[in-house]
C-alpha positions as a Markdown table, in Angstrom:
| # | Residue | x | y | z |
|---|---|---|---|---|
| 1 | Met | -11.9 | 8.4 | 17.7 |
| 2 | Ile | -10.3 | 10.6 | 15.0 |
| 3 | Tyr | -6.8 | 12.0 | 16.0 |
| 4 | Tyr | -5.8 | 15.1 | 14.2 |
| 5 | Lys | -2.0 | 15.6 | 14.1 |
| 6 | Thr | -0.1 | 18.7 | 15.0 |
| 7 | Ala | 2.6 | 20.0 | 12.6 |
| 8 | Asp | 5.3 | 18.4 | 14.8 |
| 9 | Glu | 3.5 | 15.1 | 14.8 |
| 10 | Ile | 3.2 | 15.2 | 11.0 |
| 11 | Glu | 6.9 | 15.8 | 10.8 |
| 12 | Ala | 7.5 | 12.7 | 13.0 |
| 13 | Ile | 5.2 | 10.6 | 10.8 |
| 14 | Arg | 7.1 | 11.9 | 7.8 |
| 15 | Lys | 10.4 | 10.5 | 9.2 |
| 16 | Ala | 8.7 | 7.1 | 9.6 |
| 17 | Cys | 7.4 | 7.3 | 6.0 |
| 18 | His | 10.8 | 8.2 | 4.7 |
| 19 | Leu | 12.2 | 5.0 | 6.3 |
| 20 | Val | 9.4 | 3.0 | 4.7 |
| 21 | Ser | 10.1 | 4.5 | 1.3 |
| 22 | Arg | 13.8 | 3.8 | 1.6 |
| 23 | Thr | 13.0 | 0.2 | 2.6 |
| 24 | Leu | 10.9 | -0.4 | -0.4 |
| 25 | Gly | 13.7 | 1.0 | -2.5 |
| 26 | Ala | 16.1 | -1.4 | -0.9 |
| 27 | Val | 13.8 | -4.3 | -1.5 |
| 28 | Ala | 13.3 | -3.3 | -5.1 |
| 29 | Gln | 16.9 | -4.0 | -5.9 |
| 30 | His | 16.4 | -7.6 | -5.1 |
| 31 | Ile | 13.2 | -8.3 | -7.0 |
| 32 | Arg | 14.1 | -10.7 | -9.9 |
| 33 | Pro | 13.3 | -14.2 | -11.0 |
| 34 | Gly | 14.7 | -16.9 | -8.6 |
| 35 | Val | 14.6 | -14.7 | -5.4 |
| 36 | Arg | 12.6 | -16.2 | -2.6 |
| 37 | Thr | 10.0 | -13.9 | -0.9 |
| 38 | Arg | 11.6 | -14.7 | 2.5 |
| 39 | Asp | 14.9 | -13.2 | 1.1 |
| 40 | Leu | 13.0 | -9.9 | 0.5 |
| 41 | Asp | 11.8 | -10.0 | 4.0 |
| 42 | Arg | 15.3 | -10.4 | 5.4 |
| 43 | Val | 16.4 | -7.4 | 3.3 |
| 44 | Ala | 13.6 | -5.3 | 4.8 |
| 45 | Tyr | 14.2 | -6.4 | 8.4 |
| 46 | Ala | 17.9 | -5.6 | 8.3 |
| 47 | Phe | 17.4 | -2.3 | 6.5 |
| 48 | Ile | 14.8 | -1.1 | 9.0 |
| 49 | His | 16.9 | -2.0 | 12.0 |
| 50 | Asp | 20.1 | -0.6 | 10.6 |
| 51 | Leu | 18.4 | 2.8 | 10.3 |
| 52 | Gly | 17.0 | 2.7 | 13.8 |
| 53 | Gly | 13.4 | 1.7 | 13.2 |
| 54 | Lys | 11.3 | -1.4 | 13.9 |
| 55 | Pro | 9.1 | -3.4 | 11.4 |
| 56 | Ala | 5.5 | -2.5 | 12.2 |
| 57 | Phe | 4.1 | -5.7 | 10.8 |
| 58 | Leu | 6.3 | -8.2 | 12.6 |
| 59 | Gly | 4.3 | -9.7 | 15.4 |
| 60 | Tyr | 1.2 | -7.5 | 14.6 |
| 61 | Lys | -1.7 | -9.7 | 15.5 |
| 62 | Gly | 0.7 | -12.6 | 15.1 |
| 63 | Phe | 1.9 | -11.7 | 11.6 |
| 64 | Pro | 5.3 | -13.6 | 11.3 |
| 65 | Ala | 7.3 | -11.2 | 9.0 |
| 66 | Ser | 8.4 | -7.7 | 8.5 |
| 67 | Ile | 6.7 | -7.1 | 5.1 |
| 68 | Cys | 3.8 | -8.6 | 3.2 |
| 69 | Thr | 4.7 | -10.2 | -0.2 |
| 70 | Ser | 1.6 | -10.9 | -2.2 |
| 71 | Val | 2.2 | -12.6 | -5.6 |
| 72 | Asn | -0.2 | -12.7 | -8.6 |
| 73 | Asp | -3.7 | -13.6 | -7.3 |
| 74 | Ala | -2.7 | -12.7 | -3.7 |
| 75 | Val | -4.3 | -9.3 | -3.0 |
| 76 | Val | -2.6 | -8.5 | 0.4 |
| 77 | His | -1.1 | -10.0 | 3.6 |
| 78 | Gly | 1.0 | -12.6 | 1.8 |
| 79 | Ile | 3.5 | -14.2 | 4.2 |
| 80 | Pro | 7.1 | -14.3 | 2.8 |
| 81 | Gly | 8.4 | -17.8 | 2.4 |
| 82 | Asp | 10.1 | -20.2 | 0.1 |
| 83 | Tyr | 8.2 | -19.2 | -3.1 |
| 84 | Glu | 10.7 | -18.2 | -5.8 |
| 85 | Leu | 9.7 | -15.2 | -7.9 |
| 86 | Lys | 9.2 | -16.2 | -11.6 |
| 87 | Glu | 9.4 | -14.2 | -14.8 |
| 88 | Gly | 6.0 | -12.7 | -15.4 |
| 89 | Asp | 4.9 | -12.6 | -11.8 |
| 90 | Ile | 3.7 | -9.4 | -10.1 |
| 91 | Val | 4.4 | -9.0 | -6.4 |
| 92 | Ser | 3.0 | -6.4 | -4.0 |
| 93 | Val | 5.4 | -5.5 | -1.2 |
| 94 | Asp | 3.6 | -3.8 | 1.7 |
| 95 | Cys | 5.8 | -2.3 | 4.4 |
| 96 | Gly | 5.2 | -0.5 | 7.7 |
| 97 | Val | 7.7 | 0.8 | 10.2 |
| 98 | Val | 7.7 | 2.4 | 13.7 |
| 99 | Tyr | 10.3 | 5.2 | 14.1 |
| 100 | Glu | 10.5 | 7.3 | 17.2 |
| 101 | Gly | 7.0 | 6.3 | 18.2 |
| 102 | Phe | 5.3 | 7.0 | 14.9 |
| 103 | Tyr | 4.2 | 4.8 | 12.1 |
| 104 | Gly | 4.6 | 4.9 | 8.3 |
| 105 | Asp | 3.0 | 2.6 | 5.8 |
| 106 | Ser | 3.3 | 2.2 | 2.0 |
| 107 | Ala | 3.0 | -0.5 | -0.7 |
| 108 | Tyr | 4.1 | -1.0 | -4.3 |
| 109 | Thr | 3.4 | -3.7 | -6.8 |
| 110 | Phe | 6.4 | -4.8 | -8.8 |
| 111 | Ala | 6.7 | -6.6 | -12.2 |
| 112 | Val | 9.1 | -9.5 | -12.1 |
| 113 | Gly | 10.8 | -9.4 | -15.5 |
| 114 | Gln | 8.5 | -9.1 | -18.5 |
| 115 | Ile | 4.8 | -9.3 | -17.6 |
| 116 | Asp | 1.8 | -9.7 | -19.9 |
| 117 | Glu | -0.4 | -6.8 | -21.0 |
| 118 | Glu | -3.2 | -7.6 | -18.6 |
| 119 | Lys | -0.9 | -7.3 | -15.6 |
| 120 | Ser | 0.7 | -4.2 | -17.0 |
| 121 | Gln | -2.6 | -2.5 | -17.4 |
| 122 | Leu | -3.7 | -3.6 | -13.9 |
| 123 | Leu | -0.6 | -2.0 | -12.4 |
| 124 | Arg | -1.0 | 1.2 | -14.3 |
| 125 | Val | -4.7 | 1.5 | -13.4 |
| 126 | Thr | -4.2 | 0.7 | -9.8 |
| 127 | Tyr | -1.4 | 3.3 | -9.5 |
| 128 | Gln | -3.4 | 6.0 | -11.3 |
| 129 | Ala | -6.4 | 5.2 | -9.1 |
| 130 | Leu | -4.2 | 5.9 | -6.1 |
| 131 | Leu | -3.3 | 9.3 | -7.5 |
| 132 | Arg | -6.9 | 10.1 | -8.2 |
| 133 | Gly | -7.9 | 9.3 | -4.6 |
| 134 | Ile | -5.1 | 11.4 | -3.3 |
| 135 | Glu | -6.2 | 14.4 | -5.4 |
| 136 | Gln | -9.5 | 14.4 | -3.5 |
| 137 | Ala | -7.8 | 14.5 | -0.1 |
| 138 | Arg | -8.4 | 18.2 | 0.5 |
| 139 | Pro | -9.9 | 20.2 | 3.4 |
| 140 | Gly | -13.7 | 20.3 | 3.1 |
| 141 | Lys | -13.9 | 17.1 | 1.0 |
| 142 | Arg | -15.2 | 13.9 | 2.4 |
| 143 | Ile | -13.8 | 10.3 | 2.7 |
| 144 | Gly | -16.5 | 9.3 | 0.1 |
| 145 | Asp | -14.9 | 11.6 | -2.5 |
| 146 | Ile | -11.6 | 9.7 | -2.2 |
| 147 | Ser | -13.5 | 6.4 | -2.4 |
| 148 | His | -15.7 | 7.4 | -5.4 |
| 149 | Ala | -12.7 | 8.7 | -7.4 |
| 150 | Ile | -10.9 | 5.4 | -7.0 |
| 151 | Gln | -13.9 | 3.3 | -7.8 |
| 152 | Arg | -15.0 | 5.2 | -10.8 |
| 153 | Tyr | -11.6 | 5.3 | -12.4 |
| 154 | Val | -11.0 | 1.5 | -11.8 |
| 155 | Glu | -14.4 | 0.3 | -12.9 |
| 156 | Gln | -14.5 | 2.5 | -16.1 |
| 157 | Arg | -11.4 | 0.5 | -17.1 |
| 158 | Gly | -12.9 | -2.9 | -16.6 |
| 159 | Phe | -11.3 | -3.8 | -13.3 |
| 160 | Ser | -12.8 | -4.3 | -9.8 |
| 161 | Val | -12.4 | -2.9 | -6.3 |
| 162 | Val | -11.9 | -5.2 | -3.3 |
| 163 | Arg | -14.6 | -4.3 | -0.7 |
| 164 | Glu | -13.4 | -6.2 | 2.3 |
| 165 | Leu | -10.1 | -4.3 | 2.7 |
| 166 | Val | -9.7 | -0.5 | 3.2 |
| 167 | Gly | -7.2 | 2.2 | 3.9 |
| 168 | His | -7.0 | 3.7 | 7.3 |
| 169 | Gly | -5.8 | 6.5 | 9.6 |
| 170 | Ile | -2.2 | 6.3 | 10.9 |
| 171 | Gly | 0.0 | 8.0 | 13.5 |
| 172 | Arg | 0.9 | 6.7 | 16.9 |
| 173 | Ser | -0.8 | 3.4 | 15.9 |
| 174 | Leu | -0.6 | 1.5 | 12.6 |
| 175 | His | -4.3 | 1.5 | 12.1 |
| 176 | Glu | -6.4 | 4.4 | 13.4 |
| 177 | Asp | -9.8 | 5.8 | 12.5 |
| 178 | Pro | -11.1 | 6.6 | 9.9 |
| 179 | Glu | -11.4 | 3.7 | 7.5 |
| 180 | Val | -10.8 | 4.8 | 3.9 |
| 181 | Pro | -12.7 | 2.5 | 1.5 |
| 182 | Asn | -11.8 | 2.3 | -2.2 |
| 183 | Tyr | -15.4 | 2.4 | -3.2 |
| 184 | Gly | -18.3 | 4.7 | -2.2 |
| 185 | Lys | -20.4 | 7.7 | -2.9 |
| 186 | Arg | -19.2 | 11.2 | -3.5 |
| 187 | Gly | -20.1 | 13.6 | -0.6 |
| 188 | Asn | -20.5 | 10.8 | 2.0 |
| 189 | Gly | -18.4 | 10.1 | 5.1 |
| 190 | Leu | -16.1 | 12.0 | 7.3 |
| 191 | Arg | -15.3 | 15.6 | 6.3 |
| 192 | Leu | -11.6 | 16.0 | 5.8 |
| 193 | Leu | -9.8 | 18.5 | 8.0 |
| 194 | Lys | -6.3 | 19.8 | 8.3 |
| 195 | Gly | -4.2 | 17.4 | 10.4 |
| 196 | Leu | -5.8 | 14.2 | 9.4 |
| 197 | Val | -3.2 | 11.6 | 8.3 |
| 198 | Ile | -4.4 | 8.6 | 6.4 |
| 199 | Ala | -3.1 | 5.7 | 4.3 |
| 200 | Ile | -4.8 | 5.4 | 0.9 |
| 201 | Glu | -4.4 | 2.0 | -0.7 |
| 202 | Pro | -6.4 | 0.8 | -3.7 |
| 203 | Met | -6.5 | -3.0 | -3.9 |
| 204 | Ile | -7.7 | -3.8 | -7.4 |
| 205 | Asn | -8.5 | -7.1 | -9.1 |
| 206 | Ala | -8.1 | -7.9 | -12.8 |
| 207 | Gly | -11.3 | -10.0 | -12.6 |
| 208 | Arg | -14.1 | -10.1 | -10.2 |
| 209 | Arg | -14.0 | -8.3 | -6.8 |
| 210 | Glu | -14.6 | -11.4 | -4.6 |
| 211 | Val | -11.8 | -12.6 | -2.4 |
| 212 | Tyr | -11.1 | -15.2 | 0.3 |
| 213 | Thr | -8.5 | -15.8 | 3.0 |
| 214 | Asp | -6.1 | -18.7 | 2.4 |
| 215 | Arg | -5.5 | -21.5 | 4.8 |
| 216 | Asp | -2.5 | -19.6 | 6.4 |
| 217 | Gln | -5.2 | -17.3 | 7.8 |
| 218 | Trp | -3.4 | -14.2 | 6.4 |
| 219 | Thr | -3.1 | -14.2 | 2.6 |
| 220 | Val | -6.1 | -12.7 | 0.9 |
| 221 | Arg | -6.6 | -14.1 | -2.7 |
| 222 | Thr | -8.9 | -13.4 | -5.6 |
| 223 | Arg | -11.7 | -16.0 | -5.8 |
| 224 | Asp | -11.4 | -16.3 | -9.6 |
| 225 | Gly | -7.6 | -16.7 | -9.5 |
| 226 | Lys | -6.9 | -13.5 | -11.6 |
| 227 | Pro | -4.1 | -11.2 | -10.5 |
| 228 | Ser | -4.5 | -8.3 | -8.1 |
| 229 | Ala | -2.4 | -5.1 | -7.5 |
| 230 | His | -1.9 | -2.8 | -4.5 |
| 231 | Phe | -0.3 | 0.6 | -4.2 |
| 232 | Glu | -0.3 | 2.7 | -1.0 |
| 233 | His | 0.8 | 6.2 | 0.2 |
| 234 | Thr | 0.5 | 7.8 | 3.6 |
| 235 | Ile | -0.7 | 11.4 | 3.3 |
| 236 | Ala | -1.6 | 14.3 | 5.4 |
| 237 | Ile | -4.4 | 16.8 | 4.8 |
| 238 | Ala | -2.9 | 20.3 | 4.7 |
| 239 | Asp | -4.3 | 23.7 | 4.0 |
| 240 | Gln | -3.1 | 23.6 | 0.4 |
| 241 | Gly | -4.3 | 20.0 | -0.2 |
| 242 | Pro | -2.9 | 16.5 | 0.1 |
| 243 | Glu | 0.7 | 16.2 | 1.3 |
| 244 | Val | 2.2 | 12.8 | 0.4 |
| 245 | Leu | 4.5 | 11.7 | 3.2 |
| 246 | Thr | 5.7 | 8.5 | 1.5 |
| 247 | Thr | 7.4 | 8.4 | -1.9 |
| 248 | Phe | 8.2 | 5.9 | -4.6 |
| 249 | Glu | 11.3 | 7.9 | -5.7 |
| 250 | Phe | 13.7 | 5.3 | -4.1 |
| 251 | Ile | 12.1 | 2.6 | -6.2 |
| 252 | Glu | 12.3 | 4.7 | -9.3 |
| 253 | Cys | 16.0 | 5.5 | -8.7 |
| 254 | Thr | 17.1 | 2.0 | -7.9 |
| 255 | Ser | 14.9 | -0.3 | -10.0 |
| 256 | Ala | 14.0 | -0.9 | -13.6 |
| 257 | Leu | 10.8 | -2.5 | -12.3 |
| 258 | Ser | 9.0 | 0.8 | -11.8 |
| 259 | Val | 5.6 | 1.2 | -13.5 |
| 260 | Val | 5.0 | 4.8 | -12.6 |
């Protein structure tokens, strides 16, 4: 079932997305060598609650934390814990909130200190792939146009697209129809109409596309051990084109770790 949102519902989702974006900005201030990923989770939990929201991930299908922290070869769904970030790591922070009954969702992959050129290029390509996917999110286009734009940009630069994990609709639930793959054929899939709200989230590997789920039953890792990156925006389809409801501006304003 596809739920098209009214203008008032989109404004409500925008408020949730604003809180997500501010939370990522707060977490960004703490990303440095020696910080444990569980400390980042505590920052997010306190920040979300202080501003009247609830962490969308905490307890979702049993997930034990407020954010996902996925380091290096972890693609997504990393559980915050005792791991201490190290110089040269990259860490994807995925955050979702519920605010006044609506959900927002966003993710950003951070560099920890100085990173090597492979990781730098991976972050740049993944972020640019997100922008190219968003550009296709216009009335009359199809889901496959988003998917194809991401896949083509990524593979032309020698990286690979994870197939098992996709973007999604969002609104009164964290995950709604439709699915938004990061690979596919132009002109295929659901036709995009005004009022559709989706999360577009390229998950891109430096090496091969194959992944597996770790023994914790949550963390998805690259099978070849090479790094992976993940960026995500929640957007609405509007008459004039894509309207990005989340923002990375709070990361850019508060952190020297920005790659955008």
